[in-house]
Backbone as JSON Lines, residues from 0, in Angstrom:
{"i":0,"aa":"X","n":[-6.51,-111.24,134.12],"ca":[-7.91,-111.1,132.73],"c":[-8.4,-109.68,132.24]}
{"i":1,"aa":"X","n":[-8.34,-109.26,131.08],"ca":[-9.06,-107.98,130.87],"c":[-10.36,-108.48,130.71]}
{"i":2,"aa":"X","n":[-11.13,-107.32,131.76],"ca":[-12.49,-107.31,131.29],"c":[-13.17,-106.34,130.41]}
{"i":3,"aa":"X","n":[-14.05,-106.94,129.5],"ca":[-14.75,-106.25,128.45],"c":[-16.05,-106.52,128.57]}
{"i":4,"aa":"X","n":[-16.96,-105.64,127.91],"ca":[-18.14,-106.0,127.9],"c":[-18.83,-107.08,127.53]}
{"i":5,"aa":"X","n":[-18.2,-107.33,126.31],"ca":[-18.22,-108.91,125.85],"c":[-17.88,-110.23,126.55]}
{"i":6,"aa":"X","n":[-16.76,-110.07,127.52],"ca":[-16.38,-110.96,128.06],"c":[-17.53,-110.97,129.45]}
{"i":7,"aa":"X","n":[-17.73,-109.78,129.98],"ca":[-18.71,-109.72,131.06],"c":[-20.2,-110.29,130.76]}
{"i":8,"aa":"X","n":[-20.6,-109.96,129.52],"ca":[-22.01,-110.55,129.1],"c":[-21.84,-111.97,128.62]}
{"i":9,"aa":"X","n":[-20.72,-112.79,128.46],"ca":[-20.43,-114.04,128.31],"c":[-20.52,-113.88,126.3]}
{"i":10,"aa":"X","n":[-20.42,-112.77,125.82],"ca":[-21.03,-112.6,124.67],"c":[-20.23,-113.07,123.23]}
{"i":11,"aa":"X","n":[-20.45,-113.82,122.51],"ca":[-19.35,-114.23,121.24],"c":[-20.03,-114.09,120.45]}
{"i":12,"aa":"X","n":[-19.62,-113.15,119.42],"ca":[-20.27,-112.56,118.09],"c":[-20.2,-113.54,117.26]}
{"i":13,"aa":"X","n":[-20.98,-113.66,116.38],"ca":[-20.61,-114.76,115.25],"c":[-19.43,-114.11,113.94]}
{"i":14,"aa":"X","n":[-19.25,-114.8,113.18],"ca":[-18.12,-114.3,112.13],"c":[-18.54,-113.13,111.76]}
{"i":15,"aa":"X","n":[-17.61,-111.93,111.21],"ca":[-18.22,-111.01,110.54],"c":[-18.65,-111.28,109.0]}
{"i":16,"aa":"X","n":[-18.88,-110.28,108.91],"ca":[-19.57,-110.38,106.97],"c":[-19.19,-109.16,106.44]}
{"i":17,"aa":"X","n":[-19.62,-108.48,105.4],"ca":[-19.22,-107.31,104.71],"c":[-20.42,-106.48,104.46]}
{"i":18,"aa":"X","n":[-20.44,-104.99,104.32],"ca":[-21.67,-104.46,103.75],"c":[-20.63,-103.44,102.84]}
{"i":19,"aa":"X","n":[-21.23,-102.86,102.07],"ca":[-20.76,-101.9,100.94],"c":[-21.24,-100.37,101.3]}
{"i":20,"aa":"X","n":[-20.11,-99.39,101.43],"ca":[-20.46,-98.15,101.68],"c":[-19.84,-97.26,100.55]}
{"i":21,"aa":"X","n":[-20.84,-96.61,99.73],"ca":[-20.1,-95.91,98.41],"c":[-19.3,-96.61,97.57]}
{"i":22,"aa":"X","n":[-19.5,-98.18,97.34],"ca":[-18.74,-98.6,96.66],"c":[-17.54,-99.58,97.29]}
{"i":23,"aa":"X","n":[-17.29,-98.76,98.76],"ca":[-16.02,-99.63,99.77],"c":[-16.62,-100.76,100.53]}
{"i":24,"aa":"X","n":[-15.99,-102.08,100.29],"ca":[-16.38,-102.86,101.58],"c":[-16.04,-102.78,102.98]}
{"i":25,"aa":"X","n":[-16.81,-103.04,103.5],"ca":[-16.63,-102.44,105.12],"c":[-16.65,-103.93,105.67]}
{"i":26,"aa":"X","n":[-15.86,-104.12,106.87],"ca":[-16.19,-105.41,107.7],"c":[-17.22,-105.18,108.78]}
{"i":27,"aa":"X","n":[-18.02,-105.79,108.92],"ca":[-19.18,-105.79,110.17],"c":[-19.48,-106.9,110.76]}
{"i":28,"aa":"X","n":[-19.63,-106.63,112.16],"ca":[-19.94,-107.73,113.21],"c":[-21.39,-107.76,113.06]}
{"i":29,"aa":"X","n":[-21.8,-109.39,113.59],"ca":[-23.32,-109.14,113.5],"c":[-23.89,-108.37,114.66]}
{"i":30,"aa":"X","n":[-25.01,-108.04,114.69],"ca":[-25.82,-107.2,115.56],"c":[-25.44,-105.81,115.6]}
{"i":31,"aa":"X","n":[-24.58,-105.41,114.98],"ca":[-24.22,-103.82,114.65],"c":[-25.28,-103.18,113.73]}
{"i":32,"aa":"X","n":[-25.18,-101.92,114.17],"ca":[-26.17,-101.24,113.21],"c":[-25.29,-100.28,112.21]}
{"i":33,"aa":"X","n":[-25.86,-100.23,111.18],"ca":[-24.98,-99.33,110.23],"c":[-24.3,-98.3,110.53]}
{"i":34,"aa":"X","n":[-24.82,-97.19,111.2],"ca":[-23.92,-96.05,112.02],"c":[-22.83,-96.67,112.72]}
{"i":35,"aa":"X","n":[-23.09,-98.06,113.47],"ca":[-22.0,-98.42,114.21],"c":[-20.47,-98.75,113.48]}
{"i":36,"aa":"X","n":[-21.36,-99.33,112.24],"ca":[-20.08,-100.32,111.41],"c":[-19.43,-99.04,110.46]}
{"i":37,"aa":"X","n":[-19.96,-97.74,110.11],"ca":[-19.35,-96.88,109.76],"c":[-18.28,-96.05,110.76]}
{"i":38,"aa":"X","n":[-18.74,-96.02,112.08],"ca":[-17.94,-95.38,112.97],"c":[-16.58,-96.05,112.93]}
{"i":39,"aa":"X","n":[-16.88,-97.41,113.31],"ca":[-16.08,-98.14,113.29],"c":[-14.84,-98.48,112.47]}
{"i":40,"aa":"X","n":[-15.11,-97.87,111.11],"ca":[-14.13,-97.61,109.84],"c":[-13.87,-96.06,110.11]}
{"i":41,"aa":"X","n":[-13.8,-95.25,110.68],"ca":[-13.5,-93.91,110.79],"c":[-14.52,-93.41,110.01]}
{"i":42,"aa":"X","n":[-15.72,-93.67,109.65],"ca":[-16.32,-92.67,108.81],"c":[-17.63,-91.92,109.68]}
{"i":43,"aa":"X","n":[-17.35,-90.65,109.71],"ca":[-17.73,-89.9,110.89],"c":[-19.06,-89.12,109.94]}
{"i":44,"aa":"X","n":[-19.44,-89.03,108.57],"ca":[-20.2,-88.33,107.85],"c":[-20.85,-89.14,106.73]}
{"i":45,"aa":"X","n":[-21.94,-89.29,106.44],"ca":[-22.68,-89.79,105.3],"c":[-23.53,-89.28,104.73]}
{"i":46,"aa":"X","n":[-23.63,-88.11,104.93],"ca":[-25.32,-87.17,104.52],"c":[-24.76,-85.82,104.39]}
{"i":47,"aa":"X","n":[-25.48,-85.08,103.41],"ca":[-25.16,-83.56,103.18],"c":[-26.48,-82.98,103.56]}
{"i":48,"aa":"X","n":[-26.78,-81.71,104.08],"ca":[-27.65,-81.09,104.64],"c":[-28.11,-80.41,102.96]}
{"i":49,"aa":"X","n":[-29.29,-80.48,103.04],"ca":[-29.97,-79.65,101.83],"c":[-29.53,-78.46,101.27]}
{"i":50,"aa":"X","n":[-29.76,-77.7,102.46],"ca":[-29.59,-76.4,101.95],"c":[-28.21,-75.81,101.73]}
{"i":51,"aa":"X","n":[-26.95,-76.12,102.86],"ca":[-25.57,-75.55,102.7],"c":[-24.72,-77.04,102.49]}
{"i":52,"aa":"X","n":[-25.18,-78.25,102.35],"ca":[-24.07,-79.52,102.02],"c":[-23.11,-79.41,103.13]}
{"i":53,"aa":"X","n":[-23.82,-79.2,104.33],"ca":[-22.56,-79.56,105.44],"c":[-23.02,-80.89,105.83]}
{"i":54,"aa":"X","n":[-21.71,-81.63,106.09],"ca":[-21.75,-83.15,106.57],"c":[-22.49,-83.23,107.82]}
{"i":55,"aa":"X","n":[-23.03,-84.51,107.69],"ca":[-23.81,-84.89,109.06],"c":[-23.65,-86.53,109.25]}
{"i":56,"aa":"X","n":[-24.02,-87.18,110.17],"ca":[-23.56,-88.17,110.39],"c":[-24.55,-88.94,111.71]}
{"i":57,"aa":"X","n":[-24.25,-89.96,112.59],"ca":[-24.98,-90.01,113.71],"c":[-24.54,-89.14,114.87]}
{"i":58,"aa":"X","n":[-25.86,-88.54,115.24],"ca":[-25.75,-87.77,116.44],"c":[-26.28,-88.25,117.78]}
{"i":59,"aa":"X","n":[-27.51,-88.5,117.89],"ca":[-28.23,-88.94,118.9],"c":[-27.94,-90.52,119.11]}
{"i":60,"aa":"X","n":[-27.89,-91.32,118.25],"ca":[-27.8,-92.54,118.11],"c":[-29.11,-93.38,118.51]}
{"i":61,"aa":"X","n":[-30.07,-93.01,118.91],"ca":[-31.44,-93.45,119.08],"c":[-32.38,-93.23,118.17]}
{"i":62,"aa":"X","n":[-32.26,-92.52,117.09],"ca":[-33.45,-92.46,115.98],"c":[-34.17,-91.41,116.07]}
{"i":63,"aa":"X","n":[-33.82,-90.38,117.0],"ca":[-34.87,-89.2,117.09],"c":[-34.29,-87.97,116.28]}
{"i":64,"aa":"X","n":[-32.92,-88.03,116.19],"ca":[-32.77,-86.59,115.53],"c":[-32.56,-86.44,113.76]}
{"i":65,"aa":"X","n":[-32.42,-87.43,113.34],"ca":[-32.55,-87.89,111.94],"c":[-31.52,-87.24,111.06]}
{"i":66,"aa":"X","n":[-30.15,-86.96,111.62],"ca":[-28.83,-86.65,111.06],"c":[-28.21,-87.69,110.39]}
{"i":67,"aa":"X","n":[-28.37,-89.07,110.9],"ca":[-27.58,-89.92,110.27],"c":[-28.23,-90.76,108.91]}
{"i":68,"aa":"X","n":[-29.4,-90.11,108.57],"ca":[-30.2,-90.63,107.47],"c":[-28.76,-91.0,106.19]}
{"i":69,"aa":"X","n":[-29.19,-92.04,105.33],"ca":[-28.61,-92.7,104.45],"c":[-29.31,-93.29,103.45]}
{"i":70,"aa":"X","n":[-28.7,-93.72,102.18],"ca":[-29.57,-94.48,100.94],"c":[-29.04,-95.81,101.46]}
{"i":71,"aa":"X","n":[-29.92,-96.66,101.96],"ca":[-29.68,-97.97,102.02],"c":[-30.59,-98.87,101.13]}
{"i":72,"aa":"X","n":[-29.69,-99.81,100.7],"ca":[-30.31,-100.7,99.29],"c":[-31.08,-100.13,98.54]}
{"i":73,"aa":"X","n":[-30.68,-98.51,98.02],"ca":[-31.48,-97.93,97.22],"c":[-32.79,-97.13,97.8]}
{"i":74,"aa":"X","n":[-32.99,-97.26,99.14],"ca":[-33.92,-96.66,99.85],"c":[-33.64,-95.56,100.68]}
{"i":75,"aa":"X","n":[-33.89,-94.17,100.14],"ca":[-33.32,-92.97,100.69],"c":[-33.91,-92.7,102.1]}
{"i":76,"aa":"X","n":[-33.34,-92.01,102.82],"ca":[-34.03,-91.64,104.28],"c":[-33.88,-92.64,105.38]}
{"i":77,"aa":"X","n":[-32.76,-93.47,105.35],"ca":[-32.82,-94.52,106.42],"c":[-32.27,-93.97,107.49]}
{"i":78,"aa":"X","n":[-32.48,-94.21,108.83],"ca":[-32.04,-94.06,109.91],"c":[-30.82,-94.94,110.07]}
{"i":79,"aa":"X","n":[-29.47,-94.88,110.12],"ca":[-28.79,-95.68,110.21],"c":[-28.34,-96.07,111.44]}
{"i":80,"aa":"X","n":[-28.75,-95.17,112.52],"ca":[-28.34,-96.0,113.76],"c":[-29.57,-97.0,114.29]}
{"i":81,"aa":"X","n":[-30.56,-97.18,113.51],"ca":[-31.42,-98.1,113.99],"c":[-31.54,-99.14,112.88]}
{"i":82,"aa":"X","n":[-30.73,-99.1,111.52],"ca":[-30.95,-99.96,110.72],"c":[-29.69,-101.28,110.92]}
{"i":83,"aa":"X","n":[-30.16,-102.49,111.13],"ca":[-29.09,-103.13,110.85],"c":[-28.19,-103.33,109.78]}
{"i":84,"aa":"X","n":[-26.83,-103.73,110.17],"ca":[-25.84,-104.03,108.91],"c":[-25.82,-105.41,108.89]}
{"i":85,"aa":"X","n":[-26.83,-105.65,107.69],"ca":[-26.88,-107.73,107.42],"c":[-25.8,-107.55,106.18]}
{"i":86,"aa":"X","n":[-25.5,-108.62,106.33],"ca":[-24.62,-109.09,105.34],"c":[-24.84,-108.69,103.96]}
{"i":87,"aa":"X","n":[-24.06,-107.7,103.12],"ca":[-24.55,-107.57,101.49],"c":[-25.32,-106.58,101.62]}
{"i":88,"aa":"X","n":[-25.9,-105.56,102.32],"ca":[-26.36,-104.43,102.89],"c":[-25.41,-103.23,101.88]}
{"i":89,"aa":"X","n":[-25.97,-102.37,101.06],"ca":[-25.52,-101.39,100.46],"c":[-26.07,-100.34,100.9]}
{"i":90,"aa":"X","n":[-24.91,-99.23,101.14],"ca":[-25.12,-98.12,101.71],"c":[-24.18,-96.82,101.07]}
{"i":91,"aa":"X","n":[-25.33,-95.85,100.57],"ca":[-24.91,-94.47,99.89],"c":[-24.96,-93.39,100.55]}
{"i":92,"aa":"X","n":[-23.89,-92.65,100.34],"ca":[-24.06,-91.01,100.83],"c":[-25.31,-90.59,100.34]}
{"i":93,"aa":"X","n":[-25.99,-89.61,101.26],"ca":[-27.25,-89.03,101.0],"c":[-27.2,-87.49,101.16]}
{"i":94,"aa":"X","n":[-27.47,-87.17,99.68],"ca":[-27.47,-85.27,99.55],"c":[-28.98,-84.8,99.7]}
{"i":95,"aa":"X","n":[-28.45,-84.06,101.09],"ca":[-30.07,-83.44,101.23],"c":[-31.31,-84.25,101.58]}
{"i":96,"aa":"X","n":[-32.24,-84.65,101.17],"ca":[-33.41,-85.47,101.53],"c":[-33.59,-86.42,100.63]}
{"i":97,"aa":"X","n":[-32.56,-87.02,99.73],"ca":[-32.61,-88.16,98.9],"c":[-33.41,-88.04,98.02]}
{"i":98,"aa":"X","n":[-34.94,-87.81,98.32],"ca":[-35.77,-87.69,97.3],"c":[-36.6,-86.82,97.81]}
{"i":99,"aa":"X","n":[-37.31,-86.05,96.75],"ca":[-38.28,-85.1,97.21],"c":[-39.82,-85.51,97.95]}
{"i":100,"aa":"X","n":[-39.98,-86.91,97.39],"ca":[-41.14,-87.31,97.4],"c":[-41.1,-88.05,99.21]}
{"i":101,"aa":"X","n":[-39.48,-88.52,99.21],"ca":[-39.62,-88.86,100.68],"c":[-38.75,-88.23,101.71]}
{"i":102,"aa":"X","n":[-39.06,-86.84,101.8],"ca":[-38.77,-86.11,102.33],"c":[-38.87,-86.14,103.69]}
{"i":103,"aa":"X","n":[-38.14,-85.57,104.48],"ca":[-38.36,-86.0,106.12],"c":[-38.75,-84.63,106.61]}
């Protein structure tokens, strides 16, 4: 018998659903953050820095560093490591701070 975290916790996730990332449908399991879903699909960067346009993705995973910002359902500057991936969520790559009036 293979011991996995889900088996040890006797967890049984609900059925998968879909979120959208830059127009692409991605499968997500219930309870995952947007960052976890992106990682599970091999997507490591979903923001560029405002000065040099360097790629950024999840770094700390606990909402302290702001590297994982993305536009979620039209709202820029959302920390994807903290936002749950709900069915139908639309995520788009964010360039720089998204909008000047919402700068971080």
